[in-house]
N, C-alpha and C positions, 0 to 999 in steps of 0.2 A: 510899505510891505503889503503884499497881496494876502487877503484872508481867504482861506479855503473853508467851504462849508463842511459839515460833518460827513455827508455822503461822499464828497470828493476825497476827503482825507482817508476815509475807510477804504475807498477804491484804490487809492495810492498804496496803502498798506497791503491790500490784497494782491495787487499786481506785483509789488516789490517782493513779497514772500513767494509768489508763484515763480517769479524770475529766479529767485534764489534757489528754490527747489529744483528748477530746471538745470541750473549750474551745478548743484550738488550731485545730480545724476551722473554728470560727466567727470566729477572730481574723483581722481584715482579710480576711474571706471575699470571694473574687472579685478581690482586688487582687494584683498581682505582688509577691512577697516578695523581700527581699534574699537573696542566695545563702546567707549564713551562717545566716539565720533558717530558711530552707527545710531546710538540713541538720540544724539543731538540732531542728526539728520531727520529722524522720525519726528522729533518734536517740531521741527520747522515745517514739515508737511502738515502736521495737525494744525499749526497756527495759520498756515496758508489757507486751509479749508475753512477755518474759523472766520478769517477776514473776508473770504469770498461770501460766506453766508451772511455776515453782517452787511456787506455791500449790497447784496441782492435784496436783503430785507429792507435796508434804508431806501433803495430805489423802487420799492414796492413790486419788484419782480417776483418775490416770494412773500407769503403772508408774514407780517411782522411777528405775529403770535407764535410762529414756528421758528423763523430764521433768527430772531434776536436772542431768545434764550439758548437755542442750540449753538449759535455762534459764540456767545459769551462763555458758555460752558466748555466748548472746545478750546477756546483761547486760554482759559484758566488752566485746563488740563495740559495744553501744549506748553505753556510757560513752566508749569510744574515739572513736566518731563524734561524740559531744557535744563532746569536747575538740577534735576537728578542726574542728567548726563554729565554735568560739570563736576558734581560730587564723585561720580564714577571715574572721570578722568583724573580727579585728585586722589584716587585710591582710598576713598572713604565709602566702602560698600554699605555700611550701616545707614548712612544718610541717604544713599541712593535707594535702598529698599524702603526707607521711610517716606519717600516722595509719593509712592503709589497711594497709600491710605490717606495721606495729606491731600492729594489731588482729589480723591473721591469725596472726602469730607468737605473740601472747599467748594466743589461743584454742587453738592447737596445744599450747602449754606446759601449759595447764590440763588439756586432755584427756589428755595423757600422764600428768600427776599423778593424774588421776581414775582412769585405768586401772590405776595401781599399787595402787589400792584401800587407801590409807591416809588416814584421815579428817583427821589433822593436816596431812598434805601437801596434801590438797585445800583445806583452809581457808587454809593458807599461800599457795598459788598463787592462789586466787580473790580473797582479800582484799588481798594485796599488789598484784596486777595492777589491781584496782579502785582501790585507793588511789593507785597510780602514775599511772593515767590521770586521776584527779581532780586530782592534783598538776599534771599537764600542763595541765589546764583552768584551774587557778588561775594558772599561769604565763602563759597566754594573756590572762587578765583583767588581769594585772599589767603588760602591755605599755603603753608610753607612760605610765608612772606619774605623771609630773609634770603631764601634760595631762589625765589621767583625772579624772572626777568622783568625788565622795565615794561614790556608790552603787557604782561599779565597784571602788573600792579596798576597800570593806567586803566585797563579794562575793569578791574575790580572797583576802583574809585568811581569811574564813569557810570558803571552799572548801578552802583549804590545811590549816587546823586540823582540819576534819572528815575530810579525806582521811587525815591522819596517824592519827586515831583508828581508821578502818577498817583501815588497814594494820597498825597496832599489834596488833590482835586476832589476826590470822593469825600474826604473828611470835611473840607471847607464848604462844599455844597450843602452838606447836612447841617453843620453848626452855624453857617452864615448864609441862609437862603437868599438874602438880598445883596450878597457880596460885601466887600470891606474896602471902603475908600476907592482907590484906583484898581483894586483887585476884583474885577467883574467876573461874572460867570463865563462870558465870552473869552476873556483873556485866559482864564483857567483852562477852558476847553482847548484853546490854541496851544497853551504850554504843555498840557498833558498829551495832546495829539502829537506835538513835535517830539516829546520825550519818548512816546511809543515808537515813533518812526526812527529816532536815533538809537533806541534800544535794538530795533531790528537790524539796522546797519552795523552798529558797533558789535552786537552779538554775532552777527553773521561773519563779517570779515575778520573780526578779532579772533573768533574761535578757529576759523580756518587757518589764520596766520599762526595761532598758537599750536595747532596740530602740526603745521609744517615746521615750526621752530623745534618742537619736541622730537620730530622725526630726524631733523638735522643733528640735534644733540645726541640722539641714540646712534646715528651713523658715525658721528665723531667718536663716541665711546667705543663702538665696535672696532674702530681702527686700532685701538690700543689694548683691547681685552680679548683674551682667549675664551671663547664662549663654551668650550667643553669643560675646562677646569674652573672657569669663573675666576680667573686671576689675570693680571696683565700679561700680554704677549711680549714677544721680543722687542717690538717697537716701544711698548709701554714701559718695559723694564729699562731700556736705555734712556728714556726720558726721565725716569726716576733716579737713574744712576748719575746723570750729568752733574747736578750740584754737588754730589759727594766726591766726584772726581776732582772738581775744582777745589773743594775744601782740603783734599789730600795734599795739595801743594803748600798748605800752611801748617805751622806747628799746631798740634792738638791731639785729641783722642783719635785712635785709628778707626777705620771702617772695614768690616770684613765682607768677603764675598764667598759664598758656598755654592758649588755646582753639584747637583745630584742627578744620577741617571738610574732609572729603574732597571734592575737586572732581568734580562730575558723578556723585556716588554714586547719585542717583535714576536716572540713565541705566543704571547697572549693574543695578539691581533690575528696571527696566522691560525692558531688552534681554536679560538673561541669566537673570533669575529671582532670587527671594530666596535660594535656596540658594547661588548664586554670590556674592550680596551678603554672606552670612554668612561665606563663605570670605575675602572681602576684609577684613571687619572683624577677623577673627582674625589675618590676616596683618599688617595695619597695627598692631594692638595688640602683636603679638610684636616687630615692628620697633622700635616706640617703647620697649618695655620694655628692650631692649638698650642704649638710650642713657641709661637712668635709674640713679640711685643707689638703694640700699636704702630710704633715707628718702623718696624721691620717690613720688608717687602718681599713677597714671594711672586715669582713669575714663571711661566712655562716658555722655554726657549724653542724646543722642537721635539717632536716625538715624545719619549718618556723622560726628557731632560728638563730639569727645573733649575732656577737660580734663586739664591737667597741673598738679599742685601741686608746687612746687619750694621746699622750706624752705631758709632761709639762702642765698638766691640773689637777686642783684640783677637789674635789668632787662637790662643788657648781657649778663650770663652766661646768663640765661634765653633771650635771643635767639640765642645761640650754640648752646644745646641744641636749640632749635626748628629752627635751620638744619641741624643734623646730622640731625634726624628728617626734615625736608623732603627732603634729598638722599637719605636712605636709602629713603624711600617712592618717590621718582621713579626710583631706580636698580634697584628690585626689582619687576618685573611679577608679578602674582598668577596662579598656575596654577589654573584651575578645570576642571571636567569639560567645559565647552563651549568655552573659549578661554583664551588668555593675555591678561590685562587689565592695562594700564598705568594707574597711578593717580598723582595728585598731590594735594597738600593745601595749604590756606592757613592761616596761623597769625596769631593775635593775642596779643601779650605785654603784661602789665602787672604791677605789684607791688601788694601789699595796703597800703592806707592806713589810718591810725588811725580815720578816720570812715567807713570803708566798711561797707556791709551786703552780704549775699550777692548781692542783686539788683543793686546798683550795681557791685560788683566784676565780676560776670559780664557786665553790660551793657557796661562799659568794654572788657573783653577781647574781647567779641563784636563791638563796633564796630570795633576794630582788625583783627579777622579779616575782617570784611566789607569794610573798606578794602583789605585785601590782595586780596580777590576782585575788587573794582572796579578795582584797578590791574593786573589781568591774571592773577590766580590764581597758584598755585604759588610763593608767596613769604611772607616773614615781615615783619609790621609791628608796631611798638611803639606802644602807646597814647600819645597826646600828653600832656604834663605837665598841661595845663589841662583835659583831658577829664574829664567827670563820672565 
C-alpha cells in the first residue's frame, strides 16, 4: 500500500472539498434549497477553505504560524456547522442553534492549546474537537431511527465509527507518545487521514443522496395529499378505501362512508376569492378531524366535497357522527381576511356492501348527499336500503 505524506494527504482533502463545492454550485442550480441543505453547503465551503490553508501552510507557500492555526480553526468551525445543518435537517432547531456557541468555544480552546506551543496538545485539541463534532453529526443522522431509511442508518454508523478513529489519534498521541506495540504514530496518522477523507466522501455523497431521497418521499406524499386542507386527496382516499372494500365481502362489522359537500362553497370563492375558500376548507377539515377516531379517514374529493371513511361503524352510528360534524360546522363561522363567513354542509351516509365498487359506493353516498341538499341543505340523509 502506498503511503502518502501529510502534505499530499492534506492537498487531496483540499482538492476533494474544492471539487465538491464546485459540484454543489450546480446542484439544483437556481432552485430554492431546504435550509438544512443550504447550511450544509456553506459548511463544505468553509471546510474547503480550511484544507486549502492547511495545504498551503504545509507546503510553505504561506507562513505556518498563520496558515495552520487559521486552517484548523476554520476546519473545526466548518465541521461544527455541518453537524448543525444535520440537526436542522432533522427538525431539531435547539441543537442547531447550540452549534454556533459550541463552535466558537471549540475554536477558542484550540487556539489556546496552539499558543501553548505543544504539538501533542495541539493534536489532542484539534482531533478530539473534530471527532466530537462528527459524533454530534452522527447523532443527528440517528434521529428517528425506527423511521429512518437504510441509507440514513448506514451514514450514522459510518460517521460515528470514523469520528472515533479521528478522536482516538489525538488521544493516543498524548497518552502514548512512543506508540503502543504495532500501533505507531505513522499508522495512526494514516488511519486518521483516511478517516477524514472517508468522512468527506461519505458526508458529501451521503447527504446529497439523503436530500434527494427526502425530496422523492415528499413528492410521493404530495401525490396522495391535498395540500390546501392537509388531508388525503381523491387518490389517497381510494388507496385507504381499498382494504375496507375487500373486507366488506366477508362477514363482520360494517364500514360506513359519509360524503359531505359545503353548501354554497362556490359563492365563497366567487365573492371572497380563492384564498378565503382555502381558509374555509382548512377550517372545515380541522372541525371534522376533531370528531373522528384515529382509525377514521377524512379526505377531500373535489371542490368543497369531502369523504369520511368510518371503519367498524354502522349506518346509524355514522349518521350520528355526521350530525355532530354538521352542528360543529354550522356553529363555527370562519374568520378570513375579508369577512366572517358562516358555512353549512349537507351529508350523505351509507355503508359498504359486499358487491360494491368504488364508483357505486360513492354514487350511493353522493345521491344521499344531493337528497339532503334538495330537502333544504344543512342536514344529514342516509341512503335508502334499496338504493344502488
